[in-house]
ZAZARO-855119 format. One record per residue (C-alpha): x, y, z; residue in one letter. Coordinates in Angstrom, 1 decimal. Example, Ala and Ser with C-alpha at 12.3 -4.5 7.8 and 13.67 -1.06 7.14 Angstrom:
% residues 2
+--------+--------+--------+------+
|   east |  north |     up | code |
+--------+--------+--------+------+
|   12.3 |   -4.5 |    7.8 |    A |
|   13.7 |   -1.1 |    7.1 |    S |
+--------+--------+--------+------+
END
This chain:
% residues 388
+--------+--------+--------+------+
|   east |  north |     up | code |
+--------+--------+--------+------+
|    3.5 |   12.3 |   14.9 |    M |
|    6.8 |   11.0 |   14.8 |    R |
|    9.6 |   12.3 |   17.1 |    E |
|   12.0 |   14.6 |   15.3 |    P |
|   14.9 |   11.8 |   15.4 |    N |
|   14.1 |    7.8 |   15.4 |    V |
|   15.9 |    5.1 |   17.3 |    R |
|   15.4 |    1.5 |   15.4 |    L |
|   16.4 |   -1.2 |   18.0 |    E |
|   16.6 |   -4.5 |   16.8 |    G |
|   18.9 |   -6.8 |   14.7 |    R |
|   19.8 |   -6.5 |   11.1 |    I |
|   18.7 |   -9.4 |    8.1 |    L |
|   20.8 |   -9.1 |    4.9 |    F |
|   18.3 |  -10.6 |    2.1 |    L |
|   21.8 |  -12.1 |    0.0 |    T |
|   21.8 |  -14.8 |   -2.9 |    E |
|   23.7 |  -17.3 |   -0.2 |    D |
|   21.0 |  -19.4 |    1.7 |    P |
|   23.2 |  -20.6 |    4.3 |    G |
|   24.0 |  -16.8 |    5.3 |    F |
|   20.1 |  -16.2 |    5.7 |    V |
|   19.9 |  -19.5 |    7.6 |    R |
|   23.0 |  -18.3 |    9.9 |    D |
|   20.3 |  -14.7 |   10.7 |    Q |
|   17.3 |  -16.9 |   11.2 |    L |
|   19.0 |  -19.0 |   13.9 |    A |
|   20.4 |  -15.8 |   15.8 |    G |
|   23.6 |  -15.5 |   14.3 |    K |
|   24.9 |  -11.8 |   13.3 |    D |
|   27.5 |  -12.7 |   10.6 |    P |
|   29.2 |   -9.8 |    9.0 |    A |
|   28.0 |   -8.7 |    6.1 |    W |
|   30.3 |   -6.1 |    3.4 |    S |
|   29.2 |   -5.2 |    0.2 |    P |
|   30.8 |   -7.7 |   -2.3 |    G |
|   30.1 |  -10.7 |   -4.1 |    E |
|   31.1 |  -12.9 |   -1.2 |    A |
|   27.6 |  -12.1 |    0.5 |    N |
|   25.6 |  -10.3 |   -2.3 |    K |
|   22.4 |   -8.9 |   -2.0 |    L |
|   19.6 |  -10.4 |   -3.6 |    R |
|   18.1 |   -8.4 |   -6.4 |    D |
|   14.7 |   -7.9 |   -8.1 |    D |
|   12.8 |   -9.6 |   -4.7 |    I |
|    9.6 |   -9.4 |   -5.9 |    S |
|    6.4 |   -8.5 |   -3.9 |    T |
|    5.2 |  -12.2 |   -5.0 |    D |
|    8.6 |  -13.7 |   -3.0 |    E |
|    8.2 |  -11.2 |    0.1 |    I |
|    4.3 |  -12.2 |    0.0 |    T |
|    3.2 |  -15.3 |   -2.1 |    P |
|   -0.2 |  -14.6 |   -3.9 |    A |
|   -1.7 |  -17.4 |   -1.7 |    Y |
|   -0.8 |  -15.9 |    1.5 |    I |
|   -2.7 |  -12.7 |    0.9 |    C |
|   -5.3 |  -14.6 |    2.0 |    Y |
|   -4.4 |  -13.2 |    5.2 |    Y |
|   -5.1 |  -10.1 |    5.7 |    Y |
|   -4.4 |   -8.9 |    9.6 |    D |
|   -1.6 |   -9.1 |   12.0 |    E |
|   -1.3 |  -13.0 |   10.9 |    T |
|    0.9 |  -11.5 |    8.0 |    L |
|    3.7 |  -11.0 |   10.0 |    G |
|    3.9 |  -15.1 |   10.2 |    E |
|    4.9 |  -15.1 |    6.0 |    F |
|    7.4 |  -12.3 |    5.2 |    P |
|    9.7 |  -13.7 |    2.7 |    Y |
|    8.3 |  -17.0 |    2.5 |    L |
|    9.2 |  -17.3 |   -1.5 |    G |
|   12.3 |  -15.7 |   -1.0 |    L |
|   14.6 |  -17.6 |   -3.6 |    K |
|   18.0 |  -17.9 |   -2.5 |    C |
|   19.9 |  -19.9 |   -5.7 |    R |
|   17.8 |  -22.8 |   -5.9 |    E |
|   16.7 |  -23.0 |   -1.9 |    E |
|   14.0 |  -20.9 |    0.1 |    F |
|   15.5 |  -20.6 |    3.1 |    P |
|   12.9 |  -18.5 |    5.1 |    I |
|   10.0 |  -20.6 |    7.0 |    T |
|    6.9 |  -19.7 |    8.6 |    R |
|    7.4 |  -17.3 |   11.6 |    G |
|   10.9 |  -17.1 |   11.5 |    S |
|   11.4 |  -13.7 |   10.9 |    V |
|    9.4 |  -12.4 |   13.5 |    K |
|   10.8 |  -14.8 |   16.3 |    R |
|   14.3 |  -13.3 |   14.6 |    G |
|   13.7 |  -10.0 |   16.5 |    G |
|   14.6 |   -8.0 |   13.2 |    F |
|   14.0 |   -4.2 |   12.9 |    V |
|   15.8 |   -3.8 |    9.6 |    A |
|   15.9 |   -5.5 |    6.4 |    S |
|   18.2 |   -5.2 |    3.5 |    V |
|   18.4 |   -6.3 |   -0.2 |    S |
|   19.8 |   -4.8 |   -3.1 |    G |
|   18.5 |   -3.2 |   -6.7 |    K |
|   15.2 |   -3.1 |   -7.8 |    R |
|   13.2 |   -4.0 |   -4.3 |    R |
|    9.7 |   -4.5 |   -4.2 |    G |
|    8.9 |   -5.1 |   -8.1 |    K |
|    6.0 |   -6.7 |   -9.5 |    G |
|    2.5 |   -6.5 |   -7.9 |    S |
|    1.4 |   -3.4 |   -6.3 |    S |
|    0.2 |   -5.7 |   -3.2 |    R |
|    0.2 |   -3.5 |    0.0 |    E |
|    0.7 |   -7.1 |    2.0 |    Q |
|    3.9 |   -7.2 |    1.4 |    S |
|    5.1 |   -4.4 |    3.5 |    P |
|    2.5 |   -4.8 |    5.9 |    Y |
|    3.7 |   -8.6 |    6.4 |    A |
|    6.9 |   -7.1 |    7.0 |    E |
|    5.6 |   -4.4 |    9.4 |    M |
|    3.7 |   -7.0 |   11.3 |    C |
|    7.3 |   -9.2 |   12.0 |    A |
|    9.0 |   -6.2 |   13.3 |    G |
|   10.5 |   -4.7 |   10.3 |    I |
|   10.5 |   -0.6 |   10.6 |    K |
|   13.4 |   -0.1 |    8.2 |    L |
|   13.9 |   -1.5 |    4.2 |    V |
|   17.5 |   -0.4 |    3.2 |    V |
|   17.9 |   -1.5 |   -0.4 |    A |
|   20.0 |   -0.6 |   -3.3 |    E |
|   16.6 |    1.0 |   -5.1 |    S |
|   13.5 |    0.6 |   -4.6 |    I |
|   10.3 |    0.8 |   -6.7 |    E |
|    7.8 |    3.1 |   -6.5 |    R |
|    4.6 |    1.7 |   -5.4 |    I |
|    6.3 |   -0.6 |   -3.0 |    Y |
|    8.3 |    2.5 |   -1.4 |    R |
|    5.1 |    4.5 |   -1.4 |    E |
|    3.2 |    1.4 |    0.2 |    N |
|    6.3 |    1.4 |    2.6 |    C |
|    5.9 |    4.5 |    3.8 |    Q |
|    1.9 |    4.4 |    3.6 |    N |
|    2.0 |    2.0 |    6.7 |    L |
|    4.9 |    3.7 |    8.3 |    G |
|    7.7 |    1.8 |    7.4 |    V |
|   10.7 |    3.6 |    6.8 |    L |
|   13.1 |    3.6 |    3.6 |    T |
|   16.2 |    4.4 |    2.4 |    T |
|   19.4 |    3.7 |   -0.2 |    T |
|   21.5 |    5.2 |    2.0 |    D |
|   23.7 |    2.2 |    3.8 |    F |
|   25.2 |    4.4 |    6.1 |    S |
|   22.0 |    4.5 |    8.4 |    I |
|   23.0 |    0.6 |    9.0 |    L |
|   26.0 |    1.7 |   11.2 |    D |
|   23.6 |    4.0 |   13.2 |    K |
|   21.0 |    1.0 |   13.7 |    V |
|   23.9 |   -1.3 |   14.8 |    R |
|   24.8 |    1.3 |   17.3 |    R |
|   21.5 |    2.1 |   18.4 |    G |
|   21.6 |    5.7 |   17.5 |    E |
|   19.2 |    8.3 |   16.9 |    S |
|   18.5 |    8.4 |   13.3 |    I |
|   17.3 |   12.3 |   12.0 |    P |
|   13.4 |   11.6 |   10.8 |    L |
|   14.7 |   14.6 |    8.1 |    A |
|   16.9 |   11.5 |    6.6 |    V |
|   14.0 |   10.2 |    5.1 |    F |
|   12.1 |   12.8 |    4.3 |    T |
|   14.9 |   14.7 |    2.6 |    A |
|   13.8 |   15.4 |   -1.2 |    G |
|   10.5 |   14.3 |   -1.0 |    E |
|    6.8 |   16.1 |   -1.4 |    G |
|    4.5 |   17.9 |    1.0 |    E |
|    2.1 |   15.0 |    1.3 |    I |
|    4.6 |   12.0 |    1.0 |    T |
|    6.8 |   14.4 |    4.0 |    R |
|    3.9 |   14.5 |    5.8 |    G |
|    3.0 |   11.1 |    5.9 |    I |
|    6.2 |   10.1 |    6.9 |    I |
|    6.0 |   12.1 |    9.9 |    E |
|    2.7 |   11.1 |   11.0 |    H |
|    4.1 |    7.4 |   10.7 |    G |
|    1.4 |    6.5 |    7.7 |    G |
|   -1.7 |    7.5 |    5.2 |    L |
|   -4.0 |    6.5 |    7.7 |    F |
|   -2.4 |    8.7 |   10.1 |    N |
|   -1.9 |   11.6 |    8.4 |    Y |
|   -5.3 |   11.6 |    6.7 |    N |
|   -6.9 |   11.7 |   10.4 |    M |
|   -4.4 |   14.4 |   11.2 |    A |
|   -5.3 |   16.5 |    8.2 |    R |
|   -8.8 |   16.1 |    8.7 |    L |
|   -9.0 |   17.4 |   12.1 |    K |
|   -7.1 |   20.9 |   11.1 |    G |
|   -4.0 |   19.5 |   12.5 |    Q |
|   -2.2 |   19.6 |    8.7 |    V |
|   -2.6 |   22.6 |    6.6 |    V |
|   -1.7 |   21.6 |    2.8 |    L |
|   -0.4 |   24.8 |    0.6 |    H |
|   -2.5 |   24.6 |   -2.3 |    P |
|   -0.5 |   24.5 |   -5.7 |    P |
|    0.9 |   28.2 |   -7.0 |    Q |
|    0.8 |   26.5 |  -10.5 |    T |
|    0.0 |   30.0 |  -12.9 |    A |
|   -2.6 |   29.9 |  -15.8 |    Q |
|   -0.9 |   27.2 |  -18.0 |    R |
|   -2.3 |   25.2 |  -21.1 |    P |
|   -4.0 |   22.1 |  -19.6 |    M |
|   -4.4 |   18.6 |  -20.9 |    T |
|   -8.1 |   17.5 |  -20.2 |    L |
|   -6.9 |   15.3 |  -17.6 |    G |
|   -5.1 |   18.5 |  -15.8 |    E |
|   -8.7 |   20.3 |  -16.4 |    K |
|  -10.6 |   17.8 |  -14.7 |    I |
|   -7.7 |   17.5 |  -11.4 |    L |
|   -7.6 |   21.6 |  -11.1 |    A |
|  -11.2 |   21.8 |  -10.8 |    R |
|  -11.7 |   18.5 |   -8.4 |    R |
|   -8.5 |   19.9 |   -6.2 |    W |
|   -9.3 |   20.1 |   -2.5 |    V |
|   -7.9 |   23.7 |   -1.3 |    V |
|   -9.8 |   24.3 |    2.2 |    D |
|  -11.8 |   21.0 |    3.6 |    P |
|  -13.2 |   22.8 |    6.4 |    A |
|  -14.5 |   25.3 |    4.4 |    K |
|  -15.5 |   23.5 |    1.3 |    G |
|  -13.4 |   25.1 |   -0.9 |    K |
|  -12.7 |   23.0 |   -4.4 |    I |
|  -10.5 |   24.3 |   -7.4 |    G |
|   -7.4 |   25.7 |   -8.4 |    V |
|   -6.9 |   28.1 |  -11.4 |    P |
|   -4.0 |   25.0 |  -13.1 |    A |
|   -2.1 |   22.1 |  -12.2 |    V |
|    1.1 |   20.8 |  -13.3 |    K |
|    3.3 |   17.6 |  -13.1 |    P |
|    5.1 |   17.2 |  -10.1 |    G |
|    2.3 |   19.2 |   -8.1 |    D |
|    0.9 |   17.2 |   -4.8 |    E |
|   -2.2 |   17.7 |   -3.2 |    G |
|   -5.9 |   16.0 |   -2.6 |    F |
|   -8.8 |   16.0 |   -5.1 |    V |
|  -12.3 |   15.3 |   -4.7 |    L |
|  -13.1 |   11.8 |   -6.2 |    T |
|  -17.0 |   11.0 |   -7.2 |    D |
|  -16.8 |    7.1 |   -7.2 |    I |
|  -14.7 |    5.1 |   -5.2 |    R |
|  -14.5 |    1.1 |   -5.5 |    F |
|  -12.6 |   -2.2 |   -4.4 |    S |
|  -12.8 |   -5.8 |   -3.9 |    H |
|  -12.8 |   -8.8 |   -1.5 |    E |
|   -8.7 |   -9.1 |   -2.1 |    Y |
|   -8.1 |   -5.3 |   -1.3 |    V |
|  -11.5 |   -4.5 |    1.3 |    T |
|  -10.6 |   -6.0 |    4.4 |    P |
|   -7.4 |   -5.1 |    5.0 |    M |
|   -8.4 |   -1.6 |    4.8 |    A |
|  -11.7 |   -2.0 |    6.5 |    A |
|   -9.2 |   -3.1 |    9.4 |    I |
|   -7.4 |   -0.1 |    9.5 |    F |
|  -10.5 |    2.3 |    9.2 |    F |
|  -12.2 |    0.4 |   12.1 |    E |
|   -8.5 |    0.1 |   14.4 |    Q |
|   -7.6 |    4.3 |   13.7 |    L |
|  -10.9 |    6.0 |   12.8 |    V |
|  -13.4 |    3.9 |   15.1 |    G |
|  -14.9 |    0.5 |   15.2 |    K |
|  -18.3 |    2.6 |   15.0 |    D |
|  -17.3 |    5.4 |   12.6 |    A |
|  -18.9 |    5.6 |    9.3 |    K |
|  -17.4 |    6.0 |    6.4 |    V |
|  -18.2 |    9.5 |    4.4 |    N |
|  -20.7 |    9.1 |    1.4 |    D |
|  -21.2 |    5.7 |    1.4 |    P |
|  -23.3 |    6.3 |   -1.9 |    G |
|  -20.4 |    7.1 |   -3.7 |    S |
|  -18.5 |    4.0 |   -3.0 |    I |
|  -19.1 |    0.3 |   -4.3 |    L |
|  -17.4 |   -3.0 |   -3.8 |    M |
|  -17.3 |   -6.4 |   -5.3 |    F |
|  -16.7 |  -10.0 |   -5.0 |    R |
|  -15.1 |  -10.9 |   -8.2 |    D |
|  -11.8 |  -12.0 |   -7.7 |    H |
|  -12.0 |  -15.4 |   -5.3 |    L |
|  -15.0 |  -16.2 |   -6.9 |    T |
|  -14.2 |  -19.6 |   -8.4 |    F |
|  -11.4 |  -20.9 |   -5.5 |    L |
|  -12.8 |  -23.4 |   -4.2 |    P |
|  -13.0 |  -25.0 |   -7.7 |    E |
|   -9.3 |  -23.6 |   -8.4 |    A |
|   -7.5 |  -24.4 |   -5.1 |    M |
|   -5.6 |  -27.7 |   -5.0 |    T |
|   -6.5 |  -30.1 |   -2.6 |    P |
|   -3.0 |  -29.9 |   -0.8 |    E |
|   -3.9 |  -26.1 |   -0.4 |    R |
|   -7.6 |  -27.0 |    1.2 |    V |
|   -5.9 |  -29.4 |    3.5 |    K |
|   -3.6 |  -26.9 |    4.8 |    E |
|   -6.7 |  -24.6 |    5.9 |    G |
|   -6.0 |  -22.2 |    3.0 |    L |
|  -10.0 |  -21.8 |    1.4 |    L |
|  -10.9 |  -21.4 |    4.8 |    D |
|   -8.6 |  -18.3 |    5.3 |    V |
|   -9.5 |  -17.2 |    2.0 |    A |
|  -13.0 |  -17.1 |    2.5 |    L |
|  -12.8 |  -14.8 |    5.5 |    Q |
|  -11.9 |  -12.0 |    3.2 |    L |
|  -15.5 |  -12.4 |    1.3 |    E |
|  -16.9 |  -12.3 |    4.8 |    K |
|  -15.0 |   -9.7 |    6.0 |    K |
|  -16.2 |   -7.3 |    3.1 |    Q |
|  -19.8 |   -8.5 |    3.0 |    R |
|  -19.5 |   -7.4 |    6.6 |    E |
|  -18.3 |   -4.2 |    6.2 |    F |
|  -20.5 |   -3.1 |    3.4 |    A |
|  -23.3 |   -4.2 |    5.2 |    T |
|  -22.1 |   -2.3 |    8.4 |    A |
|  -21.6 |    0.8 |    6.3 |    Q |
|  -24.7 |    1.0 |    3.7 |    G |
|  -22.2 |    0.5 |    0.9 |    I |
|  -23.6 |   -1.2 |   -2.7 |    K |
|  -22.0 |   -4.7 |   -3.0 |    L |
|  -21.9 |   -6.7 |   -5.9 |    Y |
|  -21.7 |  -10.3 |   -4.5 |    G |
|  -22.3 |  -13.7 |   -5.7 |    E |
|  -24.6 |  -15.2 |   -8.1 |    L |
|  -27.9 |  -16.8 |   -6.5 |    R |
|  -30.5 |  -19.2 |   -7.7 |    L |
|  -28.5 |  -21.9 |   -9.3 |    G |
|  -26.0 |  -19.7 |  -11.2 |    H |
|  -22.5 |  -19.3 |   -9.6 |    H |
|  -19.9 |  -16.3 |  -10.2 |    G |
|  -19.3 |  -13.1 |   -9.8 |    S |
|  -22.5 |  -10.3 |  -10.0 |    E |
|  -20.3 |   -7.7 |  -11.4 |    A |
|  -16.4 |   -7.2 |  -12.5 |    I |
|  -15.3 |   -4.0 |  -10.9 |    C |
|  -13.3 |   -2.6 |  -13.8 |    H |
|  -16.3 |   -3.8 |  -16.4 |    S |
|  -19.2 |   -2.4 |  -14.3 |    K |
|  -18.2 |    0.6 |  -13.1 |    I |
|  -17.6 |    1.5 |  -17.4 |    L |
|  -20.7 |    0.0 |  -18.1 |    E |
|  -23.0 |    1.7 |  -15.0 |    A |
|  -21.5 |    3.9 |  -12.9 |    H |
|  -18.7 |    6.4 |  -14.9 |    A |
|  -19.4 |    9.4 |  -16.4 |    L |
|  -17.2 |   11.7 |  -18.6 |    P |
|  -15.4 |   14.1 |  -16.5 |    G |
|  -15.2 |   12.1 |  -13.3 |    Q |
|  -12.5 |   11.4 |  -10.9 |    V |
|  -13.0 |    7.6 |  -10.3 |    I |
|  -10.6 |    5.4 |   -8.3 |    I |
|  -10.4 |    1.6 |   -7.6 |    G |
|   -8.1 |   -0.9 |   -5.9 |    S |
|   -5.9 |   -3.2 |   -8.0 |    D |
|   -7.8 |   -2.5 |  -11.4 |    C |
|   -6.5 |   -4.9 |  -14.1 |    T |
|   -6.7 |   -2.6 |  -16.7 |    R |
|   -6.9 |    1.2 |  -17.3 |    R |
|  -10.4 |    2.9 |  -17.9 |    M |
|  -10.9 |    5.9 |  -20.1 |    P |
|  -12.9 |    7.6 |  -17.6 |    V |
|  -10.3 |    6.7 |  -14.8 |    R |
|   -7.3 |    7.5 |  -17.0 |    S |
|   -8.9 |   11.1 |  -17.1 |    A |
|   -7.5 |   12.3 |  -13.7 |    A |
|   -4.3 |   10.5 |  -14.7 |    S |
|   -2.1 |    7.6 |  -13.1 |    R |
|   -0.9 |   10.1 |  -10.1 |    S |
|   -4.6 |    9.5 |   -8.6 |    V |
|   -4.2 |    5.9 |   -8.1 |    S |
|   -0.9 |    6.7 |   -6.1 |    E |
|   -2.8 |    6.7 |   -3.1 |    R |
|   -5.5 |    4.9 |   -3.6 |    R |
|   -5.9 |    3.3 |   -0.2 |    R |
|   -7.3 |    6.3 |    0.7 |    S |
|  -10.3 |    6.4 |   -1.4 |    S |
|  -12.1 |    3.6 |    0.6 |    I |
|  -10.1 |    4.5 |    4.4 |    R |
|  -10.8 |    8.4 |    4.3 |    G |
|  -13.8 |    9.6 |    6.1 |    S |
|  -13.9 |   12.5 |    3.3 |    R |
|  -14.3 |   11.8 |   -0.8 |    R |
|  -11.0 |   12.6 |   -1.1 |    T |
|   -7.6 |   11.0 |   -2.6 |    C |
|   -4.3 |   12.4 |   -2.7 |    A |
|   -2.8 |   13.4 |   -5.8 |    C |
|    1.2 |   13.2 |   -7.0 |    R |
|    1.4 |   13.9 |  -10.2 |    S |
|    4.5 |   12.3 |  -12.2 |    P |
|    7.7 |   14.3 |  -12.2 |    K |
|    8.8 |   14.9 |  -15.5 |    P |
|   11.1 |   12.7 |  -17.2 |    S |
|   15.2 |   13.6 |  -16.6 |    K |
|   15.7 |   12.2 |  -20.0 |    S |
+--------+--------+--------+------+
END
C-alpha cells in the first residue's frame, strides 16, 4: 500500500519535437521548458515509438535500456539505448494522445525499469494509461504537478486517484494490479458489489452478472443486475496467452506471488506458441547478428518452462518434419474450447470472438490478471456511457 503522499525525486524528461532539446536533456542539461511552439511537445507518441516491436523480444528489466528508442523528433531519432536510464529521469512529459497504438505492456514497463515513475501528457490513451496503472506508474494530465516534482515536494496520492472507480483507485493505491490482487485475495481489500437494480440487460450483461464475484472467501458469485460503469471481478471459464505475453506475466507471478507458487485451476489456462514460430526465417540477417533472434527464442523457452512447471496445456510447434504452430490462439479457442455463455479472456487476441464478446469489451481491460491472479477471476470495468 502506498503512502498517502508520494515524493518523486529525479529529473523531468520533456519529449519535444526538437531533437536537440531532447539530446541536451540526455546529456545532463536541464533546459527550461515552457508551453509554446518553441519547445512543442511531441503529440501522438505511439507505443511502437516507446518500445519498437523488436524491443518486445525482451520481457524483463532489460527493457529499461530501451524506452523511446523509436521516438522520432522531426526527422531524427535522438534517444539511444540506455540514455534514458542513465539520465536519472523520474518523470516523462509529452503532448496529446500519449500511448496510442498497440496495447503493449512492454512500453510502460520499459519506462518504469528506466526509472520513470510519472507520465504527464496533455491527453493519455486509455489502454496505455491502464497499463501504466497496472504496473504502478502514475499518470496525470495536470502539468502543475511538474513544479512539485522540481521542488521535491510531496504530492497527495489522491491527485492520481481522483475521478477513478473503486478498482482503479485501489490499483493505484497499492502500486499496481498485482499488488492489488494479492491484497484482495488476502482479504485486505473488500470490494462493494454493484447496487444496480433489476433492469433489462443485454446477453453480455446477463453473463457478467451471473459470474460476478461478490465474496471470494465464501464462494459467493452472482448479482441481480449490472449496468455500464459498474466495476468488479467476474469468474472466468478459460484464460489464454501466447509467447509474446506469457513470459512477462510469468516473471511477475514468480516475483510477487512466489517462485514455487501455483496458479489456480491450471486446467482452465491455455498457452500458445503462435506469434514467433517463423521468426528465424523472417528476421533480417542484421537483426540476427545483433543477437535479437537469441533474445526472441527466450520467449518460447520461458513460456514452455512456466507451462511445464504449472501443468498448463501448451500448444507449441509442429514436429516430425513439419514447421509451424500447433494452433493459433483465437482460432483454436473457438474451434475446440469455447462454449456459449462462457467468459473467456486472452492476451492480444487479433480479433474479437463471438463467445468472448458476450462478456463485453470491458472484460479484457484488465486482461493480465487472467494469467497472474491466483484465483480464476478477471477484473471488469464496464464502458461508461457516451457523453454524446
